[in-house]
Each structure stands twice: as structure tokens, then as C-alpha cells.
LUMTIPA-209029 format. One record per residue (C-alpha): residue number from 1; x, y, z. Coordinates in nm, 3 decimals. Example, Ala and Ser with C-alpha at 12.3 -4.5 7.8 and 13.67 -1.06 7.14 Angstrom:
+-----+---------+---------+---------+
: seq :      xx :      yy :      zz :
+-----+---------+---------+---------+
:   1 :   1.230 :  -0.450 :   0.780 :
:   2 :   1.367 :  -0.106 :   0.714 :
+-----+---------+---------+---------+
***
This chain:
+-----+---------+---------+---------+
: seq :      xx :      yy :      zz :
+-----+---------+---------+---------+
:   1 :   0.941 :  -7.855 :  -3.201 :
:   2 :   1.099 :  -7.548 :  -3.369 :
:   3 :   1.387 :  -7.735 :  -3.512 :
:   4 :   1.374 :  -8.102 :  -3.587 :
:   5 :   1.639 :  -8.379 :  -3.713 :
:   6 :   1.471 :  -8.678 :  -3.812 :
:   7 :   1.648 :  -8.970 :  -3.907 :
:   8 :   1.935 :  -8.739 :  -4.034 :
:   9 :   2.250 :  -8.917 :  -4.185 :
:  10 :   2.537 :  -8.833 :  -4.401 :
:  11 :   2.760 :  -9.049 :  -4.559 :
:  12 :   3.098 :  -8.954 :  -4.726 :
:  13 :   3.318 :  -9.172 :  -4.954 :
:  14 :   3.614 :  -9.300 :  -4.770 :
:  15 :   3.970 :  -9.145 :  -4.892 :
:  16 :   4.036 :  -9.439 :  -5.065 :
:  17 :   3.695 :  -9.442 :  -5.251 :
:  18 :   3.626 :  -9.799 :  -5.206 :
:  19 :   3.403 :  -9.766 :  -4.923 :
:  20 :   3.166 :  -9.521 :  -4.735 :
:  21 :   3.225 :  -9.345 :  -4.401 :
:  22 :   2.911 :  -9.259 :  -4.177 :
:  23 :   2.964 :  -8.937 :  -4.027 :
:  24 :   2.611 :  -8.885 :  -3.889 :
:  25 :   2.414 :  -9.209 :  -3.845 :
:  26 :   2.053 :  -9.194 :  -3.794 :
:  27 :   2.026 :  -8.886 :  -3.595 :
:  28 :   1.679 :  -8.787 :  -3.400 :
:  29 :   1.656 :  -8.434 :  -3.218 :
:  30 :   1.364 :  -8.209 :  -3.124 :
:  31 :   1.448 :  -7.870 :  -3.025 :
:  32 :   1.210 :  -7.635 :  -2.852 :
:  33 :   1.166 :  -7.249 :  -2.947 :
:  34 :   1.461 :  -7.073 :  -2.737 :
:  35 :   1.616 :  -7.393 :  -2.585 :
:  36 :   1.998 :  -7.413 :  -2.569 :
:  37 :   2.110 :  -7.735 :  -2.721 :
:  38 :   2.466 :  -7.856 :  -2.705 :
:  39 :   2.636 :  -8.119 :  -2.954 :
:  40 :   2.899 :  -8.272 :  -2.712 :
:  41 :   3.148 :  -8.560 :  -2.819 :
:  42 :   3.504 :  -8.625 :  -2.894 :
:  43 :   3.670 :  -8.537 :  -3.268 :
:  44 :   3.509 :  -8.700 :  -3.534 :
:  45 :   3.184 :  -8.811 :  -3.340 :
:  46 :   2.968 :  -8.618 :  -3.601 :
:  47 :   2.869 :  -8.298 :  -3.401 :
:  48 :   3.040 :  -8.059 :  -3.636 :
:  49 :   2.891 :  -8.241 :  -3.944 :
:  50 :   2.548 :  -8.226 :  -3.789 :
:  51 :   2.582 :  -7.851 :  -3.722 :
:  52 :   2.706 :  -7.835 :  -4.081 :
:  53 :   2.371 :  -8.007 :  -4.225 :
:  54 :   2.191 :  -7.771 :  -3.985 :
:  55 :   2.349 :  -7.472 :  -4.123 :
:  56 :   2.334 :  -7.574 :  -4.506 :
:  57 :   2.688 :  -7.656 :  -4.561 :
:  58 :   2.627 :  -8.016 :  -4.608 :
:  59 :   2.313 :  -8.162 :  -4.750 :
:  60 :   2.203 :  -8.491 :  -4.601 :
:  61 :   2.210 :  -8.823 :  -4.753 :
:  62 :   1.922 :  -8.910 :  -4.571 :
:  63 :   1.638 :  -8.767 :  -4.341 :
:  64 :   1.468 :  -8.391 :  -4.280 :
:  65 :   1.547 :  -8.115 :  -4.114 :
:  66 :   1.256 :  -7.900 :  -4.034 :
:  67 :   1.258 :  -7.542 :  -3.899 :
:  68 :   0.952 :  -7.374 :  -3.757 :
:  69 :   0.746 :  -7.630 :  -3.966 :
:  70 :   0.908 :  -7.601 :  -4.295 :
:  71 :   1.151 :  -7.857 :  -4.429 :
:  72 :   1.498 :  -7.702 :  -4.537 :
:  73 :   1.673 :  -7.977 :  -4.664 :
:  74 :   1.762 :  -7.831 :  -5.028 :
:  75 :   1.772 :  -7.470 :  -4.878 :
:  76 :   2.089 :  -7.287 :  -4.917 :
:  77 :   2.266 :  -7.143 :  -4.596 :
:  78 :   2.142 :  -6.772 :  -4.699 :
:  79 :   1.766 :  -6.892 :  -4.673 :
:  80 :   1.796 :  -7.068 :  -4.375 :
:  81 :   1.715 :  -6.781 :  -4.162 :
:  82 :   2.040 :  -6.899 :  -3.918 :
:  83 :   2.368 :  -6.767 :  -3.822 :
:  84 :   2.652 :  -6.925 :  -3.727 :
:  85 :   2.933 :  -6.782 :  -3.500 :
:  86 :   3.287 :  -6.981 :  -3.617 :
:  87 :   3.584 :  -7.125 :  -3.426 :
:  88 :   3.793 :  -6.892 :  -3.615 :
:  89 :   3.573 :  -6.589 :  -3.562 :
:  90 :   3.570 :  -6.514 :  -3.972 :
:  91 :   3.577 :  -6.147 :  -3.926 :
:  92 :   3.682 :  -5.914 :  -4.208 :
:  93 :   4.034 :  -5.816 :  -4.128 :
:  94 :   4.000 :  -5.493 :  -4.367 :
:  95 :   3.664 :  -5.387 :  -4.196 :
:  96 :   3.637 :  -5.167 :  -3.845 :
:  97 :   3.444 :  -5.354 :  -3.592 :
:  98 :   3.141 :  -5.194 :  -3.714 :
:  99 :   3.161 :  -5.249 :  -4.062 :
: 100 :   3.194 :  -5.608 :  -3.967 :
: 101 :   2.886 :  -5.616 :  -3.744 :
: 102 :   2.701 :  -5.428 :  -4.013 :
: 103 :   2.806 :  -5.576 :  -4.321 :
: 104 :   2.472 :  -5.824 :  -4.355 :
: 105 :   2.262 :  -5.543 :  -4.279 :
: 106 :   2.391 :  -5.394 :  -4.589 :
: 107 :   2.349 :  -5.663 :  -4.786 :
: 108 :   1.991 :  -5.649 :  -4.731 :
: 109 :   1.997 :  -5.318 :  -4.827 :
: 110 :   1.867 :  -5.126 :  -4.506 :
: 111 :   1.845 :  -4.759 :  -4.461 :
: 112 :   2.180 :  -4.618 :  -4.323 :
: 113 :   1.977 :  -4.501 :  -3.997 :
: 114 :   1.821 :  -4.855 :  -3.953 :
: 115 :   2.164 :  -5.027 :  -3.965 :
: 116 :   2.289 :  -4.780 :  -3.723 :
: 117 :   2.017 :  -4.839 :  -3.479 :
: 118 :   2.053 :  -5.223 :  -3.478 :
: 119 :   2.418 :  -5.241 :  -3.474 :
: 120 :   2.401 :  -4.999 :  -3.170 :
: 121 :   2.171 :  -5.219 :  -2.984 :
: 122 :   2.366 :  -5.534 :  -3.057 :
: 123 :   2.676 :  -5.375 :  -2.945 :
: 124 :   2.518 :  -5.260 :  -2.623 :
: 125 :   2.416 :  -5.647 :  -2.584 :
: 126 :   2.773 :  -5.749 :  -2.648 :
: 127 :   2.927 :  -5.468 :  -2.450 :
: 128 :   3.129 :  -5.322 :  -2.742 :
: 129 :   3.081 :  -4.976 :  -2.762 :
: 130 :   3.378 :  -4.787 :  -2.787 :
: 131 :   3.531 :  -5.034 :  -3.016 :
: 132 :   3.316 :  -4.921 :  -3.339 :
: 133 :   3.660 :  -4.788 :  -3.555 :
: 134 :   3.870 :  -5.038 :  -3.439 :
: 135 :   4.029 :  -5.319 :  -3.678 :
: 136 :   3.997 :  -5.698 :  -3.569 :
: 137 :   4.391 :  -5.727 :  -3.546 :
: 138 :   4.354 :  -5.414 :  -3.249 :
: 139 :   4.116 :  -5.655 :  -3.068 :
: 140 :   4.190 :  -5.950 :  -2.809 :
: 141 :   4.046 :  -6.272 :  -2.867 :
: 142 :   3.746 :  -6.187 :  -2.632 :
: 143 :   3.658 :  -5.904 :  -2.789 :
: 144 :   3.713 :  -6.072 :  -3.180 :
: 145 :   3.443 :  -6.313 :  -3.050 :
: 146 :   3.206 :  -6.090 :  -2.921 :
: 147 :   3.224 :  -5.919 :  -3.253 :
: 148 :   3.150 :  -6.249 :  -3.416 :
: 149 :   2.869 :  -6.301 :  -3.201 :
: 150 :   2.746 :  -5.929 :  -3.246 :
: 151 :   2.766 :  -5.974 :  -3.646 :
: 152 :   2.540 :  -6.322 :  -3.599 :
: 153 :   2.302 :  -6.136 :  -3.365 :
: 154 :   2.221 :  -5.856 :  -3.537 :
: 155 :   2.046 :  -6.030 :  -3.837 :
: 156 :   1.794 :  -6.180 :  -3.607 :
: 157 :   1.819 :  -6.544 :  -3.690 :
: 158 :   1.581 :  -6.785 :  -3.600 :
: 159 :   1.866 :  -7.036 :  -3.481 :
: 160 :   2.202 :  -6.952 :  -3.387 :
: 161 :   2.471 :  -7.162 :  -3.432 :
: 162 :   2.820 :  -7.216 :  -3.250 :
: 163 :   3.129 :  -7.467 :  -3.371 :
: 164 :   3.332 :  -7.449 :  -3.110 :
: 165 :   3.353 :  -7.068 :  -3.038 :
: 166 :   3.576 :  -7.084 :  -2.742 :
: 167 :   3.851 :  -7.319 :  -2.831 :
: 168 :   4.109 :  -7.050 :  -2.942 :
: 169 :   4.057 :  -6.847 :  -2.584 :
: 170 :   4.250 :  -6.912 :  -2.261 :
: 171 :   4.076 :  -7.103 :  -1.992 :
: 172 :   4.014 :  -6.767 :  -1.783 :
: 173 :   3.852 :  -6.615 :  -2.081 :
: 174 :   3.682 :  -6.937 :  -2.208 :
: 175 :   3.506 :  -6.906 :  -1.845 :
: 176 :   3.386 :  -6.561 :  -1.904 :
: 177 :   3.274 :  -6.580 :  -2.236 :
: 178 :   3.070 :  -6.873 :  -2.198 :
: 179 :   2.875 :  -6.682 :  -1.925 :
: 180 :   2.833 :  -6.402 :  -2.175 :
: 181 :   2.714 :  -6.618 :  -2.441 :
: 182 :   2.443 :  -6.790 :  -2.229 :
: 183 :   2.339 :  -6.447 :  -2.060 :
: 184 :   2.295 :  -6.296 :  -2.433 :
: 185 :   2.099 :  -6.602 :  -2.529 :
: 186 :   1.890 :  -6.614 :  -2.236 :
: 187 :   1.791 :  -6.230 :  -2.292 :
: 188 :   1.721 :  -6.267 :  -2.661 :
: 189 :   1.537 :  -6.621 :  -2.597 :
: 190 :   1.704 :  -6.747 :  -2.918 :
: 191 :   1.706 :  -7.105 :  -3.005 :
: 192 :   2.082 :  -7.203 :  -3.003 :
: 193 :   2.264 :  -7.535 :  -3.114 :
: 194 :   2.606 :  -7.533 :  -3.000 :
: 195 :   2.881 :  -7.787 :  -3.077 :
: 196 :   3.201 :  -7.845 :  -2.844 :
: 197 :   3.392 :  -8.140 :  -2.709 :
: 198 :   3.435 :  -7.939 :  -2.366 :
: 199 :   3.201 :  -8.136 :  -2.108 :
: 200 :   3.234 :  -7.806 :  -1.871 :
: 201 :   3.129 :  -7.577 :  -2.143 :
: 202 :   2.824 :  -7.807 :  -2.251 :
: 203 :   2.747 :  -7.801 :  -1.860 :
: 204 :   2.763 :  -7.463 :  -1.775 :
: 205 :   2.585 :  -7.355 :  -2.089 :
: 206 :   2.286 :  -7.608 :  -2.211 :
: 207 :   1.917 :  -7.667 :  -2.125 :
: 208 :   2.000 :  -8.008 :  -2.270 :
: 209 :   2.323 :  -8.200 :  -2.408 :
: 210 :   2.338 :  -8.431 :  -2.695 :
: 211 :   2.609 :  -8.660 :  -2.640 :
: 212 :   2.769 :  -8.808 :  -2.929 :
: 213 :   2.996 :  -9.111 :  -3.071 :
: 214 :   3.074 :  -9.263 :  -3.364 :
: 215 :   2.789 :  -9.045 :  -3.570 :
: 216 :   2.529 :  -9.185 :  -3.310 :
: 217 :   2.318 :  -9.003 :  -3.024 :
: 218 :   2.443 :  -9.182 :  -2.700 :
: 219 :   2.214 :  -9.003 :  -2.472 :
: 220 :   2.012 :  -8.687 :  -2.460 :
: 221 :   1.926 :  -8.488 :  -2.137 :
: 222 :   2.018 :  -8.216 :  -1.879 :
: 223 :   2.384 :  -8.171 :  -1.723 :
: 224 :   2.219 :  -8.328 :  -1.415 :
: 225 :   2.063 :  -8.637 :  -1.585 :
: 226 :   2.359 :  -8.715 :  -1.809 :
: 227 :   2.614 :  -8.672 :  -1.510 :
: 228 :   2.388 :  -8.869 :  -1.252 :
: 229 :   2.246 :  -9.119 :  -1.486 :
: 230 :   2.465 :  -9.205 :  -1.769 :
: 231 :   2.299 :  -9.445 :  -1.997 :
: 232 :   2.626 :  -9.636 :  -2.090 :
: 233 :   3.016 :  -9.677 :  -2.029 :
: 234 :   3.078 :  -9.424 :  -2.291 :
: 235 :   2.874 :  -9.124 :  -2.157 :
: 236 :   2.960 :  -9.212 :  -1.786 :
: 237 :   3.369 :  -9.164 :  -1.896 :
: 238 :   3.304 :  -8.884 :  -2.123 :
: 239 :   3.109 :  -8.676 :  -1.876 :
: 240 :   3.322 :  -8.630 :  -1.585 :
: 241 :   3.539 :  -8.911 :  -1.380 :
: 242 :   3.439 :  -9.226 :  -1.322 :
: 243 :   3.552 :  -9.537 :  -1.153 :
: 244 :   3.416 :  -9.860 :  -1.321 :
: 245 :   3.432 : -10.174 :  -1.140 :
: 246 :   3.333 : -10.511 :  -1.274 :
: 247 :   3.050 : -10.662 :  -1.070 :
: 248 :   2.786 : -10.942 :  -1.083 :
: 249 :   2.447 : -10.897 :  -1.078 :
: 250 :   2.251 : -11.092 :  -0.808 :
: 251 :   1.907 : -11.002 :  -0.793 :
: 252 :   1.664 : -10.705 :  -0.816 :
: 253 :   1.462 : -10.576 :  -0.490 :
: 254 :   1.244 : -10.272 :  -0.421 :
: 255 :   1.552 : -10.062 :  -0.363 :
: 256 :   1.722 : -10.146 :  -0.677 :
: 257 :   1.986 : -10.412 :  -0.772 :
: 258 :   2.176 : -10.636 :  -0.554 :
: 259 :   2.517 : -10.648 :  -0.684 :
: 260 :   2.831 : -10.853 :  -0.544 :
: 261 :   3.146 : -10.640 :  -0.584 :
: 262 :   3.462 : -10.780 :  -0.423 :
: 263 :   3.353 : -10.987 :  -0.126 :
: 264 :   3.044 : -10.790 :  -0.035 :
: 265 :   2.694 : -10.730 :  -0.175 :
: 266 :   2.585 : -10.389 :  -0.230 :
: 267 :   2.264 : -10.236 :  -0.315 :
: 268 :   2.271 : -10.011 :  -0.667 :
: 269 :   1.983 :  -9.825 :  -0.763 :
: 270 :   1.791 :  -9.954 :  -1.061 :
: 271 :   1.960 :  -9.896 :  -1.405 :
: 272 :   1.830 :  -9.755 :  -1.704 :
: 273 :   1.936 : -10.053 :  -1.923 :
: 274 :   1.678 : -10.320 :  -1.905 :
: 275 :   1.877 : -10.601 :  -2.046 :
: 276 :   2.052 : -10.659 :  -1.723 :
: 277 :   1.949 : -10.991 :  -1.519 :
: 278 :   2.047 : -11.181 :  -1.232 :
: 279 :   2.343 : -11.378 :  -1.267 :
: 280 :   2.524 : -11.140 :  -1.535 :
: 281 :   2.843 : -10.938 :  -1.526 :
: 282 :   2.781 : -10.580 :  -1.480 :
: 283 :   2.995 : -10.256 :  -1.458 :
: 284 :   2.913 : -10.083 :  -1.129 :
: 285 :   3.019 :  -9.696 :  -1.162 :
: 286 :   3.081 :  -9.426 :  -0.909 :
: 287 :   3.229 :  -9.085 :  -0.946 :
: 288 :   3.565 :  -9.010 :  -0.738 :
: 289 :   3.393 :  -8.737 :  -0.534 :
: 290 :   3.101 :  -8.965 :  -0.411 :
: 291 :   3.322 :  -9.192 :  -0.234 :
: 292 :   3.433 :  -9.141 :   0.150 :
: 293 :   3.739 :  -9.246 :   0.333 :
: 294 :   3.751 :  -9.332 :   0.677 :
: 295 :   4.027 :  -9.506 :   0.891 :
: 296 :   4.151 :  -9.801 :   0.850 :
: 297 :   3.977 :  -9.921 :   1.217 :
: 298 :   3.631 :  -9.767 :   1.138 :
: 299 :   3.350 :  -9.975 :   1.011 :
: 300 :   3.108 :  -9.764 :   0.789 :
: 301 :   2.852 :  -9.959 :   0.566 :
: 302 :   2.949 : -10.065 :   0.247 :
: 303 :   3.308 :  -9.983 :   0.249 :
: 304 :   3.628 : -10.160 :   0.176 :
: 305 :   3.985 : -10.161 :   0.321 :
: 306 :   4.241 : -10.032 :   0.089 :
: 307 :   4.584 :  -9.886 :   0.070 :
: 308 :   4.659 :  -9.501 :  -0.084 :
: 309 :   4.896 :  -9.531 :  -0.374 :
: 310 :   4.926 :  -9.186 :  -0.425 :
: 311 :   4.765 :  -8.867 :  -0.278 :
: 312 :   4.771 :  -8.543 :  -0.465 :
: 313 :   4.676 :  -8.209 :  -0.267 :
: 314 :   4.567 :  -7.947 :  -0.487 :
: 315 :   4.447 :  -7.683 :  -0.265 :
: 316 :   4.047 :  -7.715 :  -0.301 :
: 317 :   4.037 :  -8.055 :  -0.339 :
: 318 :   4.277 :  -8.380 :  -0.284 :
: 319 :   4.305 :  -8.677 :  -0.531 :
: 320 :   4.383 :  -9.013 :  -0.435 :
: 321 :   4.477 :  -9.357 :  -0.621 :
: 322 :   4.385 :  -9.650 :  -0.374 :
: 323 :   4.441 : -10.010 :  -0.429 :
: 324 :   4.143 : -10.202 :  -0.313 :
: 325 :   4.178 : -10.586 :  -0.380 :
: 326 :   4.287 : -10.599 :  -0.760 :
: 327 :   4.133 : -10.294 :  -0.836 :
: 328 :   4.266 :  -9.885 :  -0.850 :
: 329 :   4.001 :  -9.655 :  -0.735 :
: 330 :   4.036 :  -9.285 :  -0.765 :
: 331 :   3.862 :  -9.058 :  -0.507 :
: 332 :   3.804 :  -8.707 :  -0.451 :
: 333 :   3.780 :  -8.496 :  -0.143 :
: 334 :   3.689 :  -8.110 :  -0.169 :
: 335 :   3.783 :  -7.877 :   0.080 :
: 336 :   4.012 :  -8.125 :   0.266 :
: 337 :   4.153 :  -8.020 :   0.615 :
: 338 :   4.492 :  -8.102 :   0.721 :
: 339 :   4.404 :  -8.357 :   0.955 :
: 340 :   4.179 :  -8.553 :   0.728 :
: 341 :   4.467 :  -8.606 :   0.465 :
: 342 :   4.558 :  -9.007 :   0.398 :
: 343 :   4.930 :  -8.994 :   0.312 :
: 344 :   5.059 :  -9.275 :   0.061 :
: 345 :   5.103 :  -9.601 :   0.195 :
: 346 :   4.810 :  -9.543 :   0.471 :
: 347 :   4.547 :  -9.824 :   0.498 :
: 348 :   4.159 :  -9.664 :   0.460 :
: 349 :   3.806 :  -9.770 :   0.445 :
: 350 :   3.670 :  -9.685 :   0.120 :
: 351 :   3.296 :  -9.613 :   0.163 :
: 352 :   3.054 :  -9.632 :  -0.143 :
: 353 :   2.759 :  -9.410 :  -0.119 :
: 354 :   2.449 :  -9.629 :  -0.180 :
: 355 :   2.254 :  -9.372 :  -0.371 :
: 356 :   2.546 :  -9.264 :  -0.612 :
: 357 :   2.595 :  -9.612 :  -0.747 :
: 358 :   2.519 :  -9.682 :  -1.100 :
: 359 :   2.479 : -10.041 :  -1.288 :
: 360 :   2.590 : -10.028 :  -1.646 :
: 361 :   2.604 : -10.345 :  -1.870 :
: 362 :   2.941 : -10.517 :  -1.912 :
+-----+---------+---------+---------+
***
């Protein structure tokens, strides 16, 4: 592994001073050279503290940080061969774009010719040519973010760190900039650790996602693995939207688990949790887009009769809230045709697709 976090913990005193807050709790991550890894989770989950530990802005209470075979626990930030792109950009307001980008190279006392060459290369990569003499306040938010990225890249760090860099941009610009960040990262092959609370951002950018909650890692995997095979209810609920339905485990078969949902037995693929056993209560999870709606008089397999409580037509998709027995279920249909719409009050058959059912411990 190129960058390793081993048993990493960070404990802060509470505000009252009479207890402790475990901001990061026994975090273990191994990151390959050139990999893009995102720390994802809600506010207060420990992702930013973990990033600050990697960067050297905080020092761990326990555990190790190993970069390229060398432990760097006690190394100050300027000795870690890393560069960070901040949420606030942190540009020098009195310096031009060129001087902002070249600042670190001047500290290293490179020749003017070499500085000019390296700055020109990174400006070309970041599509900033023509803006060299502008001040930061003459740039758009997206341009300022490109300058901050260029300033980090020009130092040729071993690891590039991002602390929610797109949260100050509007939605359209965020999508554009995340594509640019991924393009540049792939082109350079630079090891990257990225922090965000935005699940779409994490899924679009990452080779692997680390989902965190209350200082602990909940699951590590690709976007597909975490979305399709969440390890627990927190991950399933945080990544995308989901229906959670109470069910009872009946038995294990070659196809998976037989579970009782409402008044029928469904087969769910084998769950990752090994503690499930026949007779236990469990949660059956399905994504809204994995449900199929049929007319009330149809008889599809693994379907339940329900009543549409609310239909919301959104153009590219239509969302439904449907009452089935004592549960309200959300369903989404993409690219809906007019004749496929089910208005409020209509009875429908809600079909559960067997391959898209996930069994979680109650």
C-alpha cells in the first residue's frame, strides 16, 4: 500500500472538559498509488478530522500513518509531501493567478525559468491560460477552484488532499468541476484522498468510497458495491434512497434467504451479515427504482396490491408514494410515458425484483 492508516484514532476533550470525544475511532485504510479514495459521511462523522490527520494539521492519539513505507505521524505538514485543496480556496487575494500558483515553487527557490515552465504546464492542464495576471476577485468560483487545484498540483505532491472543494459552487458548476478534477487526477495518476458529504460527488469521482459514521468506517468499496450491497442500514440510507420494510427470516436456501414480507414469502439474495438466522426479525431493503408498478388486475410474481398516495411527475422520472398494508413505499419510474402514469388514489400492483432485494439485520 502507498498510503496506510493503521488503527488511527483521535480523541478531543469535550467542551465541558469532563469527558472525551472520539472523533476518529480505529480507522484502517490502505490506499494504492494513483488511487482516488473518497471519505464520505454526514457532518461530524470524522471524515475531515481523518483528512487533517493525514495532512499533519492534527496528530493522532493512537495509530499510524504510513506514506510510501515511512511512518509520518510526527512529521509537520510541510514535510509530508502532500498538498491540500480547501473548501474556501485559500488564495492570496493580493497576488495574481500566476503568483498564487508559483508561490510554493518560489519558497523552494527554483529558478525563474523552471518556475515559469512548471506553472505553464499546470495552467495548461487546468485550462487557466490567459488568466495569469488576474486577481482572485476577478475570477469566477470555478476559476478560483482551478487556481487552487493548480497551486497544489505544481508542487508535484505524493498525495493530493481535497476538503469538500466544491461545496461553495452552484450545482451545474459542481458537476463540471468534479469531471475536471477526475480528468486531471487520472491524467497525472496522483494518489488522491477526497472528503465530501455529497454522495453523487463521491460516486462520480472515486475508485473506492469509505463511508464513515460516528468516527468509524462503516463500509469500503466501489460505488457499485456500496450502492448495490450496503453492509448495514446506515450505509443503505446514506447512499441513495431506499425502502426499509420489516420482515421475518424463514430459512436459507441455495438461492438466498426466504423471508416473510406482509403475507408472502420472497427470496432475497444472501446477505453479507452472518448473524442472520431463521426466525429472526430483519429489514428487507429495496431501492425505489427497483420496484415495478402494474395495473391492479395484473398478477406479477412477488407483487403486492397497494394504493397510490402521491404521484410527482418530474419530467425524466415520476415518483410515487404507495400504501401497501401498513407501510408507505417509495417507487421511481424513469422516462415515464403518459399512458404509464398512475394518478393519486389508483390501485396498483407493486412488484419487488428478486435480484434487487437486500436483507439487513433488524
